[in-house]
N, C-alpha and C positions, 0 to 999 in steps of 0.2 A: 331930380334929387341927386345930390352929390354924395358918392360913397368914398369912405376913406380906405377901403380895401376893394375887393372885387364885388361886382353886382351879383344878385341872386342867380341871374341867368348864367353868369360866368362860373359860379360855384357849381351849379347843376351840370353844366357842360363838363367841368373838370371831374365831377363824380362819375358821370357816364363814361368818360375816357378811362378812369381807373377801373371801373367795373368791367369794361370791355377787355382791358389789359389782363385783369385777373382771370376772366373766363378763357382768354387765349392761352395763358400760362397753364391753367388747369387742364385744358385740352391737350396741350403739348406733353404734360406729365403723364396723362392717361394713355396717350398714343405710345409714349416711350415704354411705359409699364407693359402694355399689351404686346409690344414688339419683343421685349425681353422674355415675357411669358411664352410666346410662340417659339422663340429661339431655344429656350430651355426644353420645351416639349419635343422639338425636333431632335435635340441632343439625346434626351432620354430614350426616344423611340429608336434612334440610331444605335445607342449603346445596347439596348435590349436585343435587337436583331444581330448586332455584331457579336455579343456574348454567346447567343444561341448558336451562331454559325461557327464560331472558332473555339468556344470553351464548352464542352459538353458537361451537363450536370448529372449524367448517368454514372452510377457508382461503378467502381472498378470491378472487373470480372463478370459483367452482365452481358449475357447473350440471350436474346429473346426472353422467355419466361424464367430462365435460370440465372443463378449467380454463383460463381466459383469463389470460395473464401478460404484463406489461410488462418487457422486458429492457433495462437501461441501466446506466451507471455512476452513482454517487451524486453525483459532482462533476466539473466540467469547468473548464479554463482558458478565458479569453475567446476565444482564437483556435482552440480545438478545435471542430469541428462536432459538434452533438448526434447521437449514434449511438443511436437508439431502435428497438427491434423489438417487435412484438406477435405473440405466438404462442398457439396453442391446443394443449393436450396432452390426449391420450386416456389417462385414468388406469386404464382397465380392461384386463384381459388377453384381450379379445376385440374383434372389429371393431365399430365404432360409426358411425352415420351422422350427419354434422355438417351443420347448416344455419345459415348466417349471413345476417343481413339488417340493413340500415340501420346501417352501420358509421360511427362518428364518432370522429375522433382530434383532440385539441386540446392546445395548450400555452399556458398563461397565466402572466403575471407580475403578481401581485396581481390587479387587475381588468382588466388589458389582455390582449387575445388576441394572442399572438405568431404562432401558426400554427394553421390548422384544415384538416382534410381530411374529406370526406364521401363515402361510397360507399353509395348507397341500394339497389343491386341485390341480389338473392338469389344466394347462392353455396352450392353443396352439394358435399360430398365424403365418401367412405367412408374412414374412418381405420383403419389397422391397430392391433393391440394395442400400447399404450404409444407410439404414434407421435406426433410433434409436427409441426405445420404452421405455416409463416410466413404471417401474415395481413397484416402491414404492416411496411415498412422505410422509415424516415424518410429515410435517405441516398439512397434511390432516387427519392424525390419532391422533396426540397428539402435544400439544405445550409444549415443554420442555424448561423452562427458570428459571432464579434465581438459577442456579446450583452452587455448591461450586467450587472454583478455583481448577485447576488441569488438568491432561490429561485424556481423555475419548477415549476408543477404540470402534470403530464402526465395527461390523462384520456382513457379509452377507454370508449365506450358502444356496445353492439351487441346486437341481438336474436339470442340463441343458442338454437336449437331452440325458438323461440317465446317464450322468456323474456328479458326485458331484463336485462342485466348491465352494471354500471358499476364500473370499477376506476380507481385513480389512483396516481401515484407522484410524489414531490417530488425534484427534482435541484437542485443549487446550482451557479451559475457564480461562481468565485472571483475576487474583486477585492481586491488587497492590494499593499503595497510589500514587496520582498524584497531582503535584502542578499546579494551574491555577492562572492567573492574570486577573484583570478587570480594565477598565478605563484607559488603557495605549493608548496614542494617536499614530497615524501612524508616526508622526515626531515632532520634537521640534526645537526651536530656541536656540542659545547659551545662557547659564545662565538661561533659562526658568525653572520654577519649574516643576519637573516630579513627578507626584503623581498617585499611583495606589494601588489597594487592592490585597493582596495575600490570596488565598484560598487553602484548601486541600480537595481533592476529594477522597472519599472512593469507589474505584472500587471493589466491593465485593457484595456477596449475603446476607451478614449479617452485623449488626451493629458492629463497632469495636472502641476500645479505643486506643488512641495514645498520647504520651507525646512529645510535641515539646519543645526542650531546647533552640534553637536559630535559627535565620535566618542569613545566610551569604550573603551579597550583594557585588558583584564585577562588576565593569564596565571595559570591555576590549576593547582595540583598537588593532586589530590583536592579538598578544600573550601578549601584555603589559597591565598590570592593571593600569588604570588611577584613579580609586577610589575604596576604600574598606571600608566596615563597617560591624561590627558584632552586631546584634540586639538580646538582650536576650529576651526570651519568657517565659520559665519555666512554662508551663501550660498544663493541660490534656484536651483532646478533645474527646468527644464521638460522632461519626458521623454515621448516618444511611446509609444503603446500597444505593449506587449510588447517594449519596448526597454530597454537599460541605459545608464547614464551613470556615468562614473568620478567618484567623490567625492573620493578621496584616495589617496596612496601611503604605506603604512605601513612603517617599518623599526625594528628593535630587535635586540639581541643575544640569541641563544638562551641559555637557562639553563645554568649551569656543570655541573649534575648531569644524568646520563643518566636517562631516565624518560619516562612518558606525561603530557603536559600538555594543557590545553584553552585555546585562544585564544577569548576571549569579546569580541565586538564589540557595542557599544550605540550606535546612531545616534539621537541626540536631535533630534526635530523640534519644531515649534511645538505639535503636538497629540498626539504619541505617542512611544513608544520602540520602535525596531525592532532586534531582537536576532538574533545568529547565533553559534553555537558551532562551532569547528573543532578537530579533534585536532592536536596538535603532538608529534611523536616526536623525542626527542633521544637519540643514541647515540654512543659513542666508537668503536665498531667496526662494520664491515659485511662481508658475505661477498663475497670477491673472485672466487671460482669460481661455478659454476652447479650444484653438487651438490645433489641432493634437489629439483631443479626439472625440469619438463617442459613442452613446448609443446603447446597444444591448438588445433586449427583447427576452427572451427564454421562449416559451410557445406554446401550440397547437393553430393552426389557424382554425381548424375544430373540433367541439365537438358536442356531442349529448345533447339534452335538458335534464336538470336536473342533468347533470354530474358535479362533483366537478371540479373546475378549479384552477390550480396552475401555477405560472409563477415566473420568476426572472428577475432582471434588472442588467446589468453590464456596467461598464465604460471602454472602450477600449482605450489604448494608441497606436496610429497608428505610432508612431515614435520610433527611436532606443533608445533615451535618457530617463532615468528615469524622471518621473514628480512628483512634489510635488504640490498637489491641495488642496484648501480649498473651500468646498461647503458651501453656505449660506442657500440654500433652496432646498428641494426635494419634488416634488408633483407627485402623481400617481392617476389617475382616470380611472375607467372602467365604461363606460356608454352605455346605450341602452334606448334612449328617456330621461332617467333620470339616475343619478349615481347609480350603484349597488355595487361599492366598491371604497373607497378612502383612501389615505395615505398621510400624510404630516409630514415633519421634517424640522424645521426652525432653529435649532441650528447649530453652527459651526461643520463641519464634515471634518476632515483632511484625505487625502488619499495619499499614496505613491504607484505609479503604475510603475512597471518596463517596459522597452522598449518592445514593441510588446506584451504586456500582458494586462490582464483585471482584474478588481476588482469588486466583487459583491457589489451593494449598496442596494439591496432589494431582499427578497425572501419570498414568502408566507409560513406560518407555519401551523401546525395542528390547531392553534387557528383561522386562517383566513379561515373561511368556506365560499367559494365563489361558488355558484351554479347558473348557467345560465339557468333559467327556461323557459323563453320565446324564441321561435325560432326567428331567424333574425340575423342581422349583428350588432355586438358590436364593440365599439372602445376603445382601451386601449391607454391612453395618459400619457407620462412620461415627466416631465420638471425638469431640474436641473439648478441652478444658482450659479455663483461665484461672486466675487466682481465686475467684469467688463464684464461678458459674460453670455450667456444663451444657453442651448441646449434643443431641444424638439424632441421626437420620438413618432410616432403613429403606431399602428398595429390593423388591423381589424380581428375580430374573428367571424366566421360563425357558428351559432348554428342551428342544424337541428332538426326536430321533432323526 
């Protein structure tokens, strides 16, 4: 029989060749994949051993069962004393014997030594499981404050159970100019006059001179500017360390629409731009009663005779919705047969309290020296009033001999 194309035998042969070629290609791909997998495994194993050999995962300051640690904040203001403690921790769940020798503590700013302490004697102590022991407390030895701005390196070197261990930590003393505002209310009504003072604070250990060229005032709603003004100042100011100086009094009309705004202040100086952002709430209505609010007194309920007493008072919003409150009167009395402390504020006091949040309305300061000398039970009474409502909270304080 004559075929116009290939015979069935030829087609079968061609199919067999194609299938063979497909199997060969599949085997080549599988061999290549297996080769790549083996190479990757070799690389991973090499990296694991290399990392273990050259990069130890052991925490800093670890010698045997013990770890030497420097405890301190990362940053300080110039007038804050450096609060640094050195401790040893027993990391084991059994008793261990600790021996310390030749203890050296130092603080340096660049190449200058600010403070150094050396204790060469041998100290030995048996430590309980997971116990920590205080080795050095800087505040007990020296009060270091009013330091120039910059980075300070704290280094501890000690021989721990016969092995020398050295650890270090860097802390920074902040030095900057900061914008502050005063007399800004918690919220305003549409078109109400907004009036506040702008201050510049010298956060530094020394007096500094600065020239303020202008203040940029921008009111933002979201990302949109609804009001802008540039206020020329062109004045030099000399400000003492950690003190403030009034730069200008700002006034403008609150936006006509209720909502959440941002006041953005930009102080332009000869060399920089100092910025500050403050929330501005505008509302047509406020809550005249005190429903959904409660008073919280935070303070000790048991104190010793003659001990200084400090406390604070907060107003808690117990509901989800933000509240705008206007207080007309605040009265606080601490009494024991007769008043030993009293506070009264009868001017309008506006408060914005977010849902399920609290706002502080009073806190004792270093000027409020309250000492409960006579043993017995004292009563702390707090009363606040709005236009249409009144809240009262009492707390008893027991003073022991």
